[in-house]
C-alpha positions in Angstrom: 36.4 5.7 -64.4 34.0 8.6 -64.7 31.6 6.3 -66.6 31.2 4.3 -63.4 29.7 7.3 -61.5 26.0 7.0 -60.9 24.4 10.3 -60.6 20.7 9.3 -60.7 19.6 5.7 -59.9 16.3 5.9 -61.7 15.2 2.4 -61.0 15.8 2.8 -57.3 14.2 6.2 -57.2 11.1 5.1 -59.0 10.7 2.2 -56.6 10.8 4.6 -53.7 7.7 6.3 -55.1 5.8 3.1 -55.7 6.8 2.9 -59.4 5.1 6.3 -60.1 7.5 7.7 -62.8 5.5 11.0 -63.1 5.8 11.5 -59.3 9.5 10.8 -59.4 10.0 13.3 -62.2 8.0 15.9 -60.3 10.1 15.4 -57.2 13.3 15.7 -59.2 11.9 19.0 -60.6 11.3 20.3 -57.1 14.7 19.2 -56.1 16.2 21.6 -58.8 14.8 24.5 -56.8 16.5 23.5 -53.6 18.9 26.0 -52.1 20.8 24.0 -49.5 24.1 23.8 -51.4 24.2 27.6 -51.9 23.2 28.1 -48.3 25.9 25.7 -47.1 28.5 27.5 -49.2 27.5 30.8 -47.7 27.5 29.5 -44.2 30.9 27.9 -44.7 32.3 31.2 -46.1 30.9 32.9 -43.0 32.4 30.3 -40.7 29.0 29.1 -39.4 29.7 25.4 -39.2 26.4 24.5 -37.5 24.2 26.1 -40.1 26.5 24.7 -42.9 26.1 21.2 -41.4 22.3 21.5 -41.3 22.2 22.6 -44.9 24.5 19.8 -46.1 22.6 17.2 -43.9 19.3 18.3 -45.6 20.8 18.1 -49.0 22.2 14.6 -48.2 18.8 13.5 -47.1 17.2 14.7 -50.3 19.9 13.0 -52.4 19.3 9.7 -50.5 15.5 9.9 -50.9 15.8 10.7 -54.6 18.5 8.1 -55.2 21.0 10.7 -56.3 23.9 8.4 -55.6 27.1 10.4 -56.2 25.5 13.6 -54.7 24.7 11.6 -51.6 28.3 10.3 -51.4 29.8 13.8 -51.8 27.4 15.4 -49.3 28.2 12.7 -46.8 31.9 13.4 -47.2 31.5 17.1 -46.7 29.2 16.6 -43.7 31.8 14.4 -42.1 34.4 17.1 -42.7 32.2 19.8 -41.3 31.5 17.7 -38.2 35.2 17.3 -37.7 35.7 21.1 -38.2 38.3 20.2 -40.9 36.8 21.1 -44.3 39.0 20.5 -47.3 38.2 23.4 -49.7 38.4 21.0 -52.6 35.5 19.0 -51.3 33.1 21.9 -51.8 34.3 22.3 -55.4 33.9 18.6 -56.0 30.4 18.7 -54.5 29.4 21.6 -56.7 30.6 19.8 -59.9 28.7 16.7 -58.8 25.6 18.8 -58.1 25.8 20.4 -61.6 26.1 16.9 -63.2 23.3 15.6 -61.1 21.0 18.4 -62.2 21.9 17.7 -65.9 21.1 14.0 -65.3 17.8 14.8 -63.5 16.8 17.0 -66.5 17.1 13.9 -68.7 14.9 11.9 -66.4 12.4 14.7 -66.2 12.3 14.9 -70.0 11.7 11.1 -70.2 9.1 10.7 -67.5 7.7 14.2 -66.7 
């Protein structure tokens, strides 16, 4: 089942940047510096749901724009839970694992096209 998970849809991502593989690799590199997941975790721990939602929403948008498929799905789920003010603690753990795997996959794309 895990083999069916798509972390980075390179074909779709490259299309989004007019087939410029170097630009796509550069954007993925910049994504690796993003702090929204750490920020959201801190805001959740502090009970600041509004700021957590903004951070997760921003991360979700980045994931969508870069075609980071599973990360988008998991951020959407956490954002929905935050909006409902009913966050499943496991969801943040799942999101962090997906984020780490996404970063590993982006490293492969950067190595190939960067």
